[in-house]
ROTORMAR-378743 format. One record per atom (N, C-alpha, C, CB): residue number from 0; x, y, z; atom name; residue in one letter. Coordinates in nm, 3 decimals, always signed. Glycine has a CB too. Example, Ala and Ser with C-alpha at 12.3 -4.5 7.8 and 13.67 -1.06 7.14 Angstrom:
BEGIN
     n         x         y         z   atom   res
     0    +1.319    -0.569    +0.780      N     A
     0    +1.230    -0.450    +0.780     CA     A
     0    +1.320    -0.330    +0.780      C     A
     0    +1.131    -0.447    +0.905     CB     A
     1    +1.285    -0.225    +0.708      N     S
     1    +1.367    -0.106    +0.714     CA     S
     1    +1.290    +0.003    +0.787      C     S
     1    +1.408    -0.060    +0.572     CB     S
END
This chain:
BEGIN
     n         x         y         z   atom   res
     0   -16.505   -21.058    +9.891      N     M
     0   -16.645   -21.086    +9.923     CA     M
     0   -16.739   -21.089    +9.819      C     M
     0   -16.692   -20.997   +10.009     CB     M
     1   -16.852   -21.165    +9.806      N     S
     1   -16.939   -21.157    +9.698     CA     S
     1   -17.089   -21.180    +9.786      C     S
     1   -16.897   -21.280    +9.569     CB     S
     2   -17.181   -21.121    +9.731      N     F
     2   -17.305   -21.137    +9.788     CA     F
     2   -17.418   -21.058    +9.660      C     F
     2   -17.300   -21.060    +9.957     CB     F
     3   -17.565   -21.096    +9.672      N     N
     3   -17.668   -21.062    +9.558     CA     N
     3   -17.756   -20.968    +9.673      C     N
     3   -17.765   -21.221    +9.470     CB     N
     4   -17.732   -20.887    +9.592      N     H
     4   -17.810   -20.726    +9.579     CA     H
     4   -17.887   -20.721    +9.533      C     H
     4   -17.769   -20.622    +9.527     CB     H
     5   -18.035   -20.689    +9.632      N     K
     5   -18.163   -20.692    +9.580     CA     K
     5   -18.196   -20.536    +9.671      C     K
     5   -18.263   -20.856    +9.618     CB     K
     6   -18.257   -20.469    +9.566      N     A
     6   -18.336   -20.333    +9.614     CA     A
     6   -18.501   -20.312    +9.582      C     A
     6   -18.260   -20.207    +9.536     CB     A
     7   -18.558   -20.240    +9.677      N     Y
     7   -18.722   -20.280    +9.625     CA     Y
     7   -18.796   -20.149    +9.702      C     Y
     7   -18.798   -20.470    +9.696     CB     Y
     8   -18.898   -20.132    +9.585      N     Y
     8   -18.982   -20.028    +9.549     CA     Y
     8   -19.034   -20.023    +9.701      C     Y
     8   -19.095   -20.056    +9.418     CB     Y
     9   -19.084   -19.902    +9.732      N     E
     9   -19.180   -19.837    +9.874     CA     E
     9   -19.288   -19.957    +9.886      C     E
     9   -19.280   -19.651    +9.840     CB     E
    10   -19.356   -20.000    +9.763      N     T
    10   -19.446   -20.096    +9.789     CA     T
    10   -19.399   -20.217    +9.860      C     T
    10   -19.502   -20.129    +9.676     CB     T
    11   -19.237   -20.290    +9.844      N     G
    11   -19.242   -20.439    +9.823     CA     G
    11   -19.230   -20.488    +9.686      C     G
    11   -19.363   -20.491    +9.873     CB     G
    12   -19.203   -20.430    +9.626      N     E
    12   -19.185   -20.511    +9.448     CA     E
    12   -19.066   -20.517    +9.431      C     E
    12   -19.240   -20.431    +9.300     CB     E
    13   -18.972   -20.591    +9.358      N     L
    13   -18.861   -20.623    +9.365     CA     L
    13   -18.806   -20.518    +9.271      C     L
    13   -18.841   -20.760    +9.343     CB     L
    14   -18.715   -20.438    +9.246      N     K
    14   -18.687   -20.271    +9.166     CA     K
    14   -18.562   -20.330    +9.131      C     K
    14   -18.677   -20.092    +9.270     CB     K
    15   -18.474   -20.419    +9.136      N     T
    15   -18.322   -20.407    +9.086     CA     T
    15   -18.265   -20.546    +9.225      C     T
    15   -18.235   -20.186    +9.111     CB     T
    16   -18.165   -20.620    +9.113      N     E
    16   -18.100   -20.751    +9.187     CA     E
    16   -17.994   -20.738    +9.090      C     E
    16   -18.190   -20.916    +9.196     CB     E
    17   -17.851   -20.800    +9.119      N     M
    17   -17.729   -20.752    +9.076     CA     M
    17   -17.669   -20.879    +9.188      C     M
    17   -17.691   -20.561    +9.098     CB     M
    18   -17.561   -20.940    +9.122      N     N
    18   -17.439   -20.983    +9.216     CA     N
    18   -17.312   -20.849    +9.261      C     N
    18   -17.353   -21.119    +9.118     CB     N
    19   -17.271   -20.820    +9.371      N     I
    19   -17.210   -20.768    +9.362     CA     I
    19   -17.029   -20.886    +9.400      C     I
    19   -17.279   -20.652    +9.433     CB     I
    20   -16.948   -20.804    +9.353      N     V
    20   -16.797   -20.919    +9.392     CA     V
    20   -16.712   -20.831    +9.393      C     V
    20   -16.738   -21.051    +9.280     CB     V
    21   -16.616   -20.840    +9.534      N     D
    21   -16.554   -20.702    +9.543     CA     D
    21   -16.575   -20.563    +9.548      C     D
    21   -16.503   -20.696    +9.479     CB     D
    22   -16.683   -20.530    +9.559      N     N
    22   -16.776   -20.458    +9.611     CA     N
    22   -16.797   -20.345    +9.428      C     N
    22   -16.707   -20.374    +9.791     CB     N
    23   -16.775   -20.466    +9.365      N     K
    23   -16.816   -20.443    +9.165     CA     K
    23   -16.939   -20.480    +9.157      C     K
    23   -16.727   -20.551    +9.031     CB     K
    24   -17.062   -20.484    +9.059      N     A
    24   -17.144   -20.492    +8.988     CA     A
    24   -17.076   -20.638    +8.903      C     A
    24   -17.171   -20.347    +8.919     CB     A
    25   -17.100   -20.750    +8.882      N     E
    25   -17.022   -20.869    +8.828     CA     E
    25   -17.186   -20.946    +8.769      C     E
    25   -16.905   -20.973    +8.977     CB     E
    26   -17.173   -21.003    +8.659      N     G
    26   -17.259   -21.024    +8.596     CA     G
    26   -17.418   -20.951    +8.578      C     G
    26   -17.250   -21.124    +8.625     CB     G
    27   -17.575   -21.073    +8.549      N     P
    27   -17.641   -21.005    +8.539     CA     P
    27   -17.725   -20.912    +8.609      C     P
    27   -17.667   -21.049    +8.499     CB     P
    28   -17.729   -20.806    +8.516      N     V
    28   -17.835   -20.688    +8.661     CA     V
    28   -17.914   -20.649    +8.560      C     V
    28   -17.750   -20.513    +8.767     CB     V
    29   -18.015   -20.675    +8.659      N     N
    29   -18.215   -20.625    +8.632     CA     N
    29   -18.245   -20.549    +8.692      C     N
    29   -18.342   -20.711    +8.664     CB     N
    30   -18.310   -20.517    +8.615      N     N
    30   -18.399   -20.381    +8.665     CA     N
    30   -18.554   -20.323    +8.652      C     N
    30   -18.338   -20.283    +8.608     CB     N
    31   -18.668   -20.361    +8.739      N     Y
    31   -18.808   -20.423    +8.703     CA     Y
    31   -18.842   -20.285    +8.715      C     Y
    31   -18.893   -20.549    +8.802     CB     Y
    32   -18.967   -20.283    +8.621      N     W
    32   -19.100   -20.190    +8.651     CA     W
    32   -19.145   -20.234    +8.764      C     W
    32   -19.219   -20.193    +8.548     CB     W
    33   -19.243   -20.122    +8.850      N     P
    33   -19.314   -20.171    +8.967     CA     P
    33   -19.461   -20.294    +8.949      C     P
    33   -19.363   -20.025    +9.034     CB     P
    34   -19.452   -20.295    +8.826      N     N
    34   -19.584   -20.399    +8.742     CA     N
    34   -19.511   -20.549    +8.783      C     N
    34   -19.599   -20.372    +8.513     CB     N
    35   -19.396   -20.573    +8.812      N     G
    35   -19.257   -20.701    +8.810     CA     G
    35   -19.230   -20.700    +8.695      C     G
    35   -19.279   -20.869    +8.850     CB     G
    36   -19.256   -20.637    +8.589      N     N
    36   -19.217   -20.658    +8.442     CA     N
    36   -19.050   -20.583    +8.426      C     N
    36   -19.350   -20.572    +8.330     CB     N
    37   -18.962   -20.656    +8.350      N     L
    37   -18.842   -20.611    +8.382     CA     L
    37   -18.834   -20.470    +8.320      C     L
    37   -18.736   -20.706    +8.336     CB     L
    38   -18.774   -20.424    +8.353      N     R
    38   -18.743   -20.249    +8.300     CA     R
    38   -18.598   -20.244    +8.190      C     R
    38   -18.693   -20.128    +8.475     CB     R
    39   -18.506   -20.334    +8.273      N     H
    39   -18.322   -20.265    +8.176     CA     H
    39   -18.256   -20.372    +8.241      C     H
    39   -18.219   -20.061    +8.229     CB     H
    40   -18.167   -20.472    +8.154      N     T
    40   -18.105   -20.571    +8.185     CA     T
    40   -17.938   -20.547    +8.135      C     T
    40   -18.185   -20.690    +8.125     CB     T
    41   -17.830   -20.578    +8.171      N     S
    41   -17.732   -20.551    +8.171     CA     S
    41   -17.654   -20.612    +8.223      C     S
    41   -17.725   -20.473    +8.189     CB     S
    42   -17.493   -20.678    +8.132      N     T
    42   -17.457   -20.761    +8.192     CA     T
    42   -17.305   -20.690    +8.275      C     T
    42   -17.454   -20.884    +8.092     CB     T
    43   -17.237   -20.716    +8.375      N     Y
    43   -17.158   -20.676    +8.432     CA     Y
    43   -17.015   -20.725    +8.409      C     Y
    43   -17.201   -20.685    +8.533     CB     Y
    44   -16.862   -20.728    +8.379      N     E
    44   -16.724   -20.781    +8.449     CA     E
    44   -16.647   -20.654    +8.475      C     E
    44   -16.626   -20.891    +8.347     CB     E
    45   -16.685   -20.714    +8.629      N     N
    45   -16.516   -20.620    +8.710     CA     N
    45   -16.570   -20.478    +8.731      C     N
    45   -16.335   -20.597    +8.575     CB     N
    46   -16.717   -20.450    +8.719      N     G
    46   -16.776   -20.310    +8.769     CA     G
    46   -16.814   -20.268    +8.630      C     G
    46   -16.664   -20.194    +8.856     CB     G
    47   -16.783   -20.311    +8.510      N     Q
    47   -16.784   -20.221    +8.350     CA     Q
    47   -16.909   -20.301    +8.312      C     Q
    47   -16.624   -20.243    +8.214     CB     Q
    48   -17.021   -20.266    +8.256      N     V
    48   -17.097   -20.311    +8.152     CA     V
    48   -17.023   -20.362    +8.002      C     V
    48   -17.189   -20.198    +8.132     CB     V
    49   -17.083   -20.505    +8.005      N     V
    49   -17.056   -20.551    +7.811     CA     V
    49   -17.154   -20.615    +7.764      C     V
    49   -16.926   -20.662    +7.762     CB     V
    50   -17.139   -20.635    +7.654      N     G
    50   -17.260   -20.691    +7.611     CA     G
    50   -17.388   -20.627    +7.597      C     G
    50   -17.280   -20.780    +7.680     CB     G
    51   -17.487   -20.711    +7.552      N     V
    51   -17.618   -20.632    +7.518     CA     V
    51   -17.693   -20.566    +7.664      C     V
    51   -17.732   -20.749    +7.437     CB     V
    52   -17.719   -20.464    +7.633      N     V
    52   -17.790   -20.349    +7.686     CA     V
    52   -17.959   -20.343    +7.644      C     V
    52   -17.709   -20.219    +7.628     CB     V
    53   -18.067   -20.351    +7.739      N     T
    53   -18.197   -20.417    +7.700     CA     T
    53   -18.299   -20.348    +7.716      C     T
    53   -18.224   -20.527    +7.760     CB     T
    54   -18.334   -20.222    +7.693      N     D
    54   -18.483   -20.164    +7.831     CA     D
    54   -18.593   -20.202    +7.777      C     D
    54   -18.521   -19.976    +7.868     CB     D
    55   -18.679   -20.225    +7.872      N     Y
    55   -18.796   -20.228    +7.804     CA     Y
    55   -18.919   -20.120    +7.855      C     Y
    55   -18.839   -20.373    +7.812     CB     Y
    56   -19.036   -20.150    +7.811      N     D
    56   -19.135   -20.066    +7.866     CA     D
    56   -19.231   -20.104    +7.927      C     D
    56   -19.180   -20.003    +7.795     CB     D
    57   -19.286   -20.077    +8.001      N     E
    57   -19.390   -20.134    +8.099     CA     E
    57   -19.462   -20.253    +8.077      C     E
    57   -19.485   -20.048    +8.119     CB     E
    58   -19.496   -20.248    +7.946      N     D
    58   -19.543   -20.387    +7.890     CA     D
    58   -19.499   -20.513    +7.888      C     D
    58   -19.553   -20.384    +7.788     CB     D
    59   -19.344   -20.495    +7.912      N     G
    59   -19.251   -20.557    +7.854     CA     G
    59   -19.186   -20.605    +7.699      C     G
    59   -19.275   -20.629    +7.908     CB     G
    60   -19.233   -20.467    +7.621      N     S
    60   -19.134   -20.505    +7.497     CA     S
    60   -19.044   -20.392    +7.488      C     S
    60   -19.210   -20.528    +7.346     CB     S
    61   -18.939   -20.459    +7.436      N     V
    61   -18.810   -20.399    +7.414     CA     V
    61   -18.866   -20.292    +7.368      C     V
    61   -18.704   -20.464    +7.327     CB     V
    62   -18.791   -20.166    +7.378      N     I
    62   -18.797   -20.025    +7.330     CA     I
    62   -18.643   -19.980    +7.238      C     I
    62   -18.822   -19.923    +7.480     CB     I
    63   -18.551   -20.048    +7.341      N     S
    63   -18.398   -20.034    +7.300     CA     S
    63   -18.300   -20.140    +7.322      C     S
    63   -18.342   -19.928    +7.367     CB     S
    64   -18.201   -20.193    +7.237      N     E
    64   -18.081   -20.293    +7.272     CA     E
    64   -17.992   -20.208    +7.223      C     E
    64   -18.073   -20.448    +7.207     CB     E
    65   -17.895   -20.238    +7.269      N     H
    65   -17.727   -20.226    +7.243     CA     H
    65   -17.611   -20.275    +7.287      C     H
    65   -17.689   -20.132    +7.262     CB     H
    66   -17.531   -20.233    +7.228      N     T
    66   -17.449   -20.361    +7.259     CA     T
    66   -17.283   -20.303    +7.329      C     T
    66   -17.430   -20.462    +7.088     CB     T
    67   -17.255   -20.347    +7.416      N     W
    67   -17.097   -20.265    +7.488     CA     W
    67   -17.008   -20.338    +7.489      C     W
    67   -17.086   -20.215    +7.639     CB     W
    68   -16.899   -20.299    +7.500      N     G
    68   -16.794   -20.357    +7.544     CA     G
    68   -16.653   -20.282    +7.502      C     G
    68   -16.806   -20.491    +7.498     CB     G
    69   -16.541   -20.383    +7.483      N     D
    69   -16.402   -20.300    +7.448     CA     D
    69   -16.453   -20.249    +7.290      C     D
    69   -16.229   -20.419    +7.447     CB     D
    70   -16.349   -20.127    +7.326      N     T
    70   -16.361   -20.054    +7.203     CA     T
    70   -16.163   -20.020    +7.165      C     T
    70   -16.483   -19.887    +7.241     CB     T
    71   -16.129   -20.093    +7.208      N     V
    71   -15.989   -20.078    +7.225     CA     V
    71   -15.923   -20.114    +7.085      C     V
    71   -15.936   -20.171    +7.345     CB     V
    72   -15.873   -19.993    +7.002      N     E
    72   -15.791   -20.044    +6.855     CA     E
    72   -15.658   -20.100    +6.844      C     E
    72   -15.772   -19.934    +6.766     CB     E
    73   -15.624   -20.166    +6.731      N     D
    73   -15.512   -20.231    +6.767     CA     D
    73   -15.413   -20.141    +6.672      C     D
    73   -15.518   -20.400    +6.742     CB     D
END
């Protein structure tokens, strides 16, 4: 089963949006400030964070960025 999940602030503004597949986050996950600007972006595969994770301040400027992924060594 898959669906698009959205959560909202009490004031009605979008807070979070993500896709859920088999009860796990899958694909892009976006979190927003109450003013509508992005707060945090990440990507999930099979419920695990992968790739670039970015955090933004309330004005929309990037404040941090780091990469997640497989760290298994041969």
